[in-house]
N, C-alpha and C positions, 0 to 999 in steps of 0.2 A: 074683461079679460082681453088682452091684445091678440088679435087674430094671427094665426100662423101664416107666414109669407112664403109663397111658392112660385118658382119659375118653371114653366113647362117648355121642354125642348123636343120638338117632333116635326118632321118635314111635311106631315099631312095636316092641313088646316082643320079638317073634320075631327081628327083625333085630338088635336089641341082643344078645339071647341068642346068636345065631349068631356074631356077631363076637367076643363075649366068649369063647365056647368055642374059636374058632380061635386067638385071641391067647394065651390062657392055656395052650393045649396046647403052645405053643412052649417053655415053660419059662423064658424070659428076659423075659417081658412079663406085667405084672399090670394088671388093670382096677381102677382106684381109684374109679370112679364112673360112674353112668349117668344120663342126662337125657332127658326126653321132649319138651322144647321148648327154644328158644333162651335163655330167661331162666334156666332151670335149668342149662343148659350153661355160661353165663357165670359163674354163682355157683359152680358146682362147679370150674370151671377156675381161678378166682381163689383158691378155698380150698385146692385140692389141688396146684396148680402142676404138672400132669402134664408129661411129656416130649412127648406128642402128644395132640391132641384130634381124634377122629374125628367129623366134623360133617356131619349130613344137611343138605340145603338146605331142603326143604319141611317145616317143623314149625309147630305152632300157637303162639300167643302172640307168639313172635319167631322169624323164620326164621333159617336157618343163616348167611346172608350178613351180616345185621345182628349176629348173635352173634359172628361172626368179626371184624367191624369193631371190636367192643368188647373184643377180646382182642389188642391189637397186639403184646404181648410173648410170645404163645403160638404154638406151632407147630401149625397146623391143617391137617388132611388132609380134604378135602371128599369126602363120599360122594355119588356121582352115578349117573345112568343116561344112555344115549344120548338119551333124550327131554328132557333138561334142558340142552341145549347153550346155550340163551339165557341161562342163569344163570351159566355158567362164568366169563365175563369179569368179571362183577360180583363173584364170589367171589374171584377172583385180585386184583382191585383192592382188595378188602376186606382182603387180607393173607394169604390161604391159601397154603400151601406146596406145593399140588398137589392132585390129585384121584384118587380110586380108584373104580372101578366096583363097584357093590354085588354083582354076581355074579362078581367076580374070583376066580381060583383061590386056594387057601390060601397057596401060596408067594408070590404077588404081594401079597397082603394083608400078610404078615409082612415082606416086603422093603420095601414102601412105608412101613410104620410105622417100621422101623429106619432107613431112609434119611432120613426127615423128622426123626426124633429126633436123628440125627447132624448135622443142620443142612443137609442136602442138600434138593433139591426133586425131587418125583416128576414128571419131565418126559420121560424117555427112551423110554417105551413107545410103540409105534406108534399105539395108540388115542389117546394124548395129543397126538401130532402132528396127527392128524386133527381132534381137538377144537379145537386151537389154530388150525388153518387155518379151520375153520368159524366160530368166534367172531371171528377176526380180520377176516373179511369183513363183520362187523356193526359194526365200529368206525366212528365218524363220520369224515368226511374231515378235519375240523379236528382237529389234535392237541391234547391236553389236558395235555401235559407240555412243559416248557421244553427245547428241543433244544440249548441252549447248552452243556450239560454234555458233549456229545459232543466239543466242541472241546478238552476237557481230556484226552481219551484219545489214546494213541498209535495209529498205524495198525494195529499188531498187536492192540491191545486192542479197537479198533472191529471188526476182522475177527472176533475171538473172540465179541464181542457179537452180531454178525450170525449166527454159527453157532449160538450158544445159542438165539437166537430162531427158528431153523429147526428146533429140536428135537434137535440133535446132542448126544450124550453127550461127556464129556471124552475118552474113548478115540477116538471118531470124529473129534473136533476135532484130537486129537494126530496121527492118521493123515493127515488132510487137510493139516495144516500141517507135517508131518514133524518133529515135536518130541515130547518126552516128556509123559506125562500130568501129571507134576509141574510142568512148565513151563506147561501149560494151566491147572492149578489156580492157579498164581501169577498168571497173566493175569486169570483170573476174579475172584480175590480183590481184585486191585488195581482192576479196573474197577468192581466193586461198591462199593468204598470211595470211589472218586472220584465216583460218581454218587449216593451216599447210598442205595443199595439194599440190602435185607436178604438176598435170595437170588436164585437163577436164575429163579424165577417172576417176580419183580418186574423182572428184567432183560428178560424176554420182553415183558412189558407195555410197558416203557419203549421197547423197540425198535419195537414197533408204533405206539405213540402219538407218537413223534417222527418216524415215517416212515422210519426206518433200513431197515426191512424191510416188505414188503407181503405179504398172504396168498398171493398167487399164487406167491411165491418159495418157499413151504413145501410146495407141492403135490408129491405123489410121482408 
C-alpha cells in the first residue's frame, strides 16, 4: 500500500519533529516536507502534492489561514489550541478540512490525518463540536452565503445538512433517521454536489451562514 504523504507546517521545530515522529511511526504515513512559515508551506504543498497538509495557524511571513486559502485543491488539517478559537471560523472559510489540537493523543492525530486523506472532514470529536458552537456565536447576523441553494435540496437532504452542522457523525445521523450509514453517505454526497461544497466542513459553514442552524442548536 502506498503511504500517505504529509507536509507539516509549523514555526516550532520541536512541534514539527514531534508530529513527524508520530506520523512516521504508524508505518503507512510519510512526511515529505516541513515548512516553518506559510510561504514555505504553499510552495512545498504545490511541489509535493501531499495527501494532507498539517497547518499551524500562527506562523511568520504568512499565517496558516492565508496559506490554506492559497491551496484550494489541497486537503488541509489545521493545528490549533483552545486559545485560538477566534481563528477557527476563518480557517474553515479558507478551505480547511478540519482541525486537530496540538496536544491530541497519538491515535487521534493518526485518525485525523487518515480521515482527511480519505476525503472526510474531522468534525465528529466532542472538542470540535464545542469549537463550532463557540465560533458560530461570533458569526455576523447577516448571512454571507446565498440561501437559495437550500431550495434545491429535498427535505431529507436539508435534515441531514442540519445534523451535519450540529456535529453529528454519519453513524449518529443514521441512528436518528433510522436508516443505514450508506444511505446517509448518499444524502451527504448529493447535498454537497447540489450546493457546490467540497466536504462536511464547508457544509457546516454553509448551514451557519444561511441561518439553517444557529449556535444555540448545537449546545450540549
